[in-house]
C-alpha positions, -999 to 999 in steps of 0.1 A, spaced: -766 374 458 -755 347 428 -719 341 415 -715 334 379 -715 295 380 -689 281 366 -666 248 366 -641 242 398 -623 221 401 -622 204 443 -595 180 454 -606 157 480 -623 170 514 -630 142 540 -657 153 563 -677 141 593 -722 138 594 -751 117 604 -772 102 575 -805 113 572 -841 98 545 -856 135 544 -885 158 529 -885 192 518 -879 210 539 -862 194 565 -856 224 590 -863 201 618 -837 177 605 -808 201 606 -822 218 641 -812 175 657 -789 172 639 -765 192 635 -765 205 673 -752 162 674 -728 168 652 -712 196 673 -711 180 704 -693 151 680 -671 174 673 -667 186 709 -659 151 724 -629 154 701 -617 183 716 -625 203 681 -646 233 690 -651 246 654 -648 223 627 -643 234 590 -673 244 574 -708 229 577 -716 205 548 -753 193 534 -743 166 512 -775 152 487 -767 114 481 -803 108 463 -834 128 456 -866 126 444 -884 147 449 -894 163 478 -875 129 492 -837 131 500 -811 111 514 -787 137 525 -755 138 549 -756 165 572 -724 171 588 -689 191 586 -651 197 568 -624 183 584 -594 170 581 -591 127 582 -579 106 616 -614 109 638 -629 80 651 -663 70 643 -692 56 661 -727 56 666 -746 76 634 -711 96 629 -697 89 597 -664 96 574 -670 106 544 -651 120 516 -667 140 492 -645 131 451 -622 150 438 -630 163 404 -645 197 381 -679 205 392 -708 232 387 -705 252 412 -723 285 425 -720 308 453 -750 324 471 -760 350 499 -790 351 517 -816 335 531 -821 297 536 -856 298 514 -838 302 480 -814 271 480 -839 248 456 -841 283 427 -803 285 434 -797 252 427 -818 251 392 -803 278 384 -768 261 389 -784 225 371 -800 247 342 -765 265 337 -749 232 339 -774 216 314 -774 248 290 -731 253 290 -735 207 275 -722 195 310 -729 162 321 -738 158 356 -718 131 375 -758 115 385 -774 79 378 -800 82 377 -831 45 390 -860 38 401 -844 53 435 -846 88 422 -811 106 416 -778 90 431 -751 122 428 -714 114 426 -709 154 443 -737 168 448 -734 192 484 -735 228 492 -711 238 520 -719 268 544 -688 292 557 -711 310 579 -750 311 588 -769 321 613 -749 311 638 -721 337 630 -741 362 613 -773 380 623 -777 389 584 -796 367 568 -791 394 535 -746 379 547 -753 333 549 -727 320 523 -740 285 504 -717 276 478 -731 248 458 -715 224 443 -724 194 411 -699 168 403 -695 167 366 -686 125 348 -658 128 334 
């Protein structure tokens, strides 16, 4: 199930994540990185950080440069691979999807197609390395660890619009 795409205004949001260069599908990277992030948060006394966030920095299909982590207010000391980042404030094209993750490529295509048909300019720079996004990410308020029924997994997709 999908919501209708829309434009939303988001505040700047802090997150902590590990950066990886991946190729689709990247399930093995998720299975490696997200437990590491959980352990890192636990070492800071945080058992339930905010929703998982997957930030898409550069895309040159099927290769991507991404960050995998969680939303959390700032102030934590980082070390090793874990880095602090921020999702920029601004207007975003947004859509919410409930269902299995295997359909997320199509969900993203729906959002991008809607933005183009609506005359909205995405905040992306194109060069030989690929499409570099100012703010493109997915938030996961729940998932397999919280909900056994894949039809109830919620994914919120956001792509920042050019000012």
